[in-house]
C-alpha positions in Angstrom: -2.8 -8.8 6.0 -4.0 -5.3 6.8 -3.5 -2.7 4.0 -1.2 -0.4 6.0 1.3 -3.3 6.5 2.0 -3.6 2.8 5.1 -1.6 1.8 6.7 -3.4 -1.1 5.9 -2.9 -4.7 3.9 -5.9 -5.7 0.7 -7.0 -7.4 -1.1 -6.0 -10.5 -3.5 -3.1 -10.7 -7.1 -3.8 -9.7 -9.0 -5.6 -12.4 -11.7 -3.8 -14.5 -14.3 -6.1 -12.8 -13.2 -5.0 -9.4 -13.2 -1.3 -10.4 -16.7 -1.7 -11.8 -17.9 -3.4 -8.7 -16.5 -0.7 -6.5 -18.1 2.0 -8.7 -21.5 0.3 -8.6 -21.6 -0.2 -4.9 -20.3 3.4 -4.2 -22.9 4.7 -6.6 -25.8 3.0 -4.8 -24.5 4.2 -1.4 -24.3 7.7 -2.7 -27.8 7.6 -4.0 -29.1 6.3 -0.7 -27.1 8.8 1.3 -28.6 11.7 -0.7 -32.0 11.0 0.9 -30.5 11.1 4.4 -28.7 14.4 4.1 -30.3 17.1 6.4 -32.4 19.7 4.7 -30.1 22.6 5.5 -26.8 23.8 7.0 -23.1 24.0 6.1 -22.6 20.2 6.3 -25.7 19.6 4.2 -24.6 21.9 1.4 -21.1 20.4 1.3 -22.5 16.9 1.3 -24.8 17.6 -1.6 -21.8 18.9 -3.6 -19.8 15.9 -2.7 -22.5 13.4 -3.7 -23.0 15.2 -7.1 -19.3 15.0 -8.0 -18.7 11.5 -6.6 -21.7 10.2 -8.5 -20.5 11.7 -11.7 -17.1 10.1 -11.2 -18.7 6.7 -10.3 -20.7 6.8 -13.5 -17.5 7.4 -15.5 -15.9 4.4 -13.8 -18.9 2.2 -14.6 -18.7 3.2 -18.2 -21.9 5.2 -18.1 -22.0 8.3 -20.3 -24.4 11.1 -19.7 -26.8 9.6 -22.2 -26.9 6.4 -20.3 -27.1 7.7 -16.8 -30.6 8.7 -16.0 -29.6 8.3 -12.4 -27.2 11.2 -12.6 -29.8 13.4 -14.1 -32.1 12.6 -11.1 -29.3 13.3 -8.6 -28.5 16.6 -10.3 -32.1 17.7 -10.2 -32.3 16.8 -6.5 -29.1 18.6 -5.7 -30.0 21.7 -7.6 -33.4 21.9 -5.9 -31.9 21.4 -2.5 -29.1 23.9 -3.0 -31.5 26.5 -4.4 -33.6 26.4 -1.2 -33.5 29.8 0.6 -32.3 28.3 3.8 -29.2 26.9 2.0 -28.1 30.0 0.0 -26.2 31.4 3.0 -24.2 28.2 3.4 -22.4 28.2 0.0 -19.4 29.9 1.5 -18.5 26.7 3.3 -17.9 24.9 0.0 -14.3 24.9 -1.3 -13.8 27.1 -4.4 -12.8 24.3 -6.8 -15.7 22.2 -5.7 -18.1 25.1 -6.3 -16.9 25.5 -9.8 -17.2 21.8 -10.5 -20.8 21.7 -9.2 -21.7 24.7 -11.3 -20.3 23.1 -14.4 -21.9 19.7 -13.7 -25.3 21.2 -13.1 -25.1 23.2 -16.3 -24.5 20.0 -18.2 -28.0 19.0 -17.1 -29.5 22.4 -18.0 -29.6 23.3 -14.3 -28.3 26.4 -12.4 -28.1 27.4 -8.7 -27.6 31.1 -8.4 -24.9 31.3 -5.8 -22.8 28.8 -7.7 -23.4 30.4 -11.1 -22.5 33.8 -9.6 -19.3 32.4 -8.1 -18.3 30.8 -11.4 -19.0 34.0 -13.4 -17.0 36.1 -10.9 -14.1 33.6 -11.0 -14.0 33.7 -14.8 -14.0 37.4 -14.7 -11.1 37.6 -12.2 -9.0 34.9 -13.9 -9.3 36.5 -17.3 -7.5 39.6 -16.1 -3.8 39.8 -16.6 -2.4 40.0 -13.1 1.2 38.8 -12.4 0.3 38.0 -8.8 -2.7 35.9 -9.7 -0.9 34.3 -12.6 1.9 33.1 -10.2 -0.5 31.8 -7.6 -0.4 27.9 -7.6 -3.6 27.6 -5.7 -5.5 29.0 -8.7 -4.0 26.7 -11.3 -6.6 23.9 -10.9 -9.4 26.5 -11.3 -7.8 27.7 -14.5 -7.5 24.2 -15.9 -11.0 23.1 -15.2 -12.5 26.4 -16.5 -10.4 26.0 -19.7 -11.9 22.5 -20.1 -15.3 23.9 -19.5 -14.7 26.4 -22.4 -14.6 29.5 -20.3 -10.9 30.4 -20.1 -7.9 30.1 -22.5 -5.4 27.4 -21.9 -3.2 28.4 -18.9 0.5 28.6 -19.4 2.6 25.7 -18.3 3.7 26.1 -14.7 7.4 26.8 -13.9 9.5 24.2 -12.3 11.4 26.7 -10.2 9.1 26.6 -7.3 9.3 22.8 -7.1 13.1 23.0 -7.3 13.3 25.5 -4.4 11.1 23.2 -2.3 13.0 20.1 -3.2 16.3 21.7 -2.1 15.3 21.7 1.5 12.7 18.8 1.5 13.1 15.9 3.8 11.0 12.8 4.3 10.4 14.0 7.9 8.9 17.2 6.5 5.8 18.7 8.1 2.4 18.2 6.6 2.5 21.8 5.3 5.8 21.2 3.5 4.5 18.0 1.9 1.3 19.9 0.8 3.4 22.7 -0.7 5.5 20.3 -2.7 2.5 18.3 -3.8 0.8 21.5 -5.0 3.8 22.5 -7.0 4.0 19.1 -8.7 0.3 19.1 -9.4 0.7 22.5 -11.1 3.7 21.3 -13.1 1.7 18.2 -14.4 -1.5 20.2 -14.8 -3.2 17.7 -12.5 -2.3 15.0 -15.0 -3.5 17.0 -18.1 0.0 17.5 -19.5 3.2 15.4 -19.8 6.4 16.8 -18.3 10.0 16.7 -19.5 11.9 13.9 -17.8 14.8 16.3 -17.2 12.6 18.4 -14.8 12.1 15.6 -12.3 14.4 13.0 -10.8 13.2 9.4 -10.9 13.8 9.4 -7.1 10.9 11.8 -6.7 8.5 9.0 -7.6 9.8 6.9 -4.7 9.5 9.9 -2.4 5.9 10.5 -3.4 5.0 6.8 -3.1 6.7 6.7 0.3 4.7 9.6 1.5 1.5 7.9 0.3 2.4 4.7 2.2 3.0 6.8 5.3 -0.5 8.3 4.9 -2.0 4.9 4.4 -0.4 3.6 7.6 -1.9 6.5 9.5 -5.3 5.9 7.9 -5.2 9.3 6.3 -7.0 8.3 3.1 -7.7 11.7 1.6 -4.0 12.9 1.5 -3.0 9.3 0.5 -5.3 9.4 -2.4 -4.0 12.8 -3.5 -0.4 11.6 -3.4 -1.3 8.5 -5.3 -2.9 10.7 -8.0 0.3 12.7 -8.1 2.4 9.6 -8.5 0.2 8.6 -11.4 0.7 12.0 -13.1 4.5 11.6 -12.8 4.4 8.0 -14.0 2.3 9.0 -17.1 5.3 11.0 -18.3 7.3 7.7 -18.1 9.7 9.2 -15.5 8.8 6.6 -12.8 7.1 3.3 -12.6 3.4 3.1 -11.6 2.7 1.7 -8.2 -0.2 -0.6 -8.8 0.3 -2.1 -5.4 -0.8 1.1 -3.8 -4.1 1.1 -5.8 -4.8 -2.3 -4.3 -4.2 -0.9 -0.9 -6.7 1.8 -1.7 -9.2 -0.7 -2.8 -8.8 -2.6 0.4 -10.3 0.4 2.2 -13.5 0.0 0.1 -16.4 -1.4 2.1 -18.8 -3.8 0.5 -21.8 -1.6 1.0 -20.2 1.4 -0.9 -18.1 3.9 1.0 -14.3 4.0 1.6 -12.7 4.1 5.0 -12.8 2.5 8.4 -13.7 5.3 10.9 -15.0 3.5 13.9 -12.9 5.3 16.5 -13.4 8.6 14.7 -17.1 8.1 14.5 -17.2 7.5 18.3 -15.4 10.8 18.8 -18.3 12.5 17.2 -20.1 11.8 20.4 -23.9 11.3 20.3 -24.2 12.5 16.7 -26.1 10.3 14.3 -24.8 7.7 11.9 -25.6 10.0 9.0 -23.3 12.6 10.5 -20.4 10.1 10.3 -21.3 9.3 6.8 -21.4 13.0 5.8 -18.3 14.2 7.7 -16.0 11.2 7.4 -17.0 8.6 4.8 -18.4 10.9 2.0 -15.3 13.2 1.5 -13.1 10.1 1.6 -15.2 8.2 -0.9 -15.1 11.1 -3.3 -11.3 11.3 -3.1 -10.8 7.6 -3.5 -13.2 7.3 -6.5 -11.3 10.2 -8.1 -8.0 8.5 -7.7 -9.3 5.1 -9.0 -10.9 6.7 -12.0 -7.7 8.5 -13.0 -5.8 5.2 -12.9 -8.4 2.8 -14.3 -9.8 4.9 -17.2 -7.4 5.4 -20.1 -6.3 9.0 -20.1 -9.2 10.2 -17.9 -8.4 13.2 -15.8 -11.0 15.0 -13.7 -9.9 18.5 -14.7 -10.0 17.9 -18.4 -13.1 15.7 -18.5 -15.5 18.2 -17.1 -18.3 19.0 -19.6 -18.4 22.3 -21.3 -20.3 24.9 -19.4 -23.8 25.6 -20.8 -25.3 29.0 -20.2 -28.5 28.8 -18.1 -31.6 28.7 -20.1 -33.8 31.8 -19.8 
């Protein structure tokens, strides 16, 4: 049976052995891919950032702390050296802000620094420290606040208001546009602090869990693994507050999209649409971002209490 045909709630969560196997093969694929990434360009810089974060998550899934993972130290060294190359400094703007912050923090944990990333982190901290009602109310900044707090750089952000979520739910329909789904998802992520805080059961109707699970199933059917993984994380955040039941069957569907040699996804037709571009291009543009999102989702379900935004290491100032 193909993954996208499964719609009922059934089956246990993936076993620890299965998770460890996925993490190990993904980790090996990421390490091999690192050597195939082009030397420069927007795609190369994004790919280096994706590999760094995905490798760190895979290590956590495999039960490897920093002290045990010499491999991550080597990857961090390689990524820092490549990102610091003069030909790549002008391509940092193509990296999403949250990913830039994560890269800066992860590199700092290994005593490394890449100037454009360090500068962006410093500027972000300076801006977010200011008392500004407009910035304080911006939900797109909440994940940055949470991870920078975990890194020891910002005070704990205030709990998000449920009012925005209620306004969106009043008019929300299952046939809602992608933009409407994304808006509701963001509001719920803010309310749960990306899984870093429990929420009052009175704020959310149990039916919301079924809605989020249904939206995730719809994304799985359309092979949209990145939004499906995001929705599945959100369902886990709500379930952690004991408002709804976990959907372990959906994690099994996610695991079905793991390929034995490491990455997640089945992008044959999409890879063909890339034209005459090389196989490494498909790996970088299609499989790598998907693998990162899927590993993130599995880690947050399989590791007890593990959340990406509160497990980042504390930021260490660059050594002079």
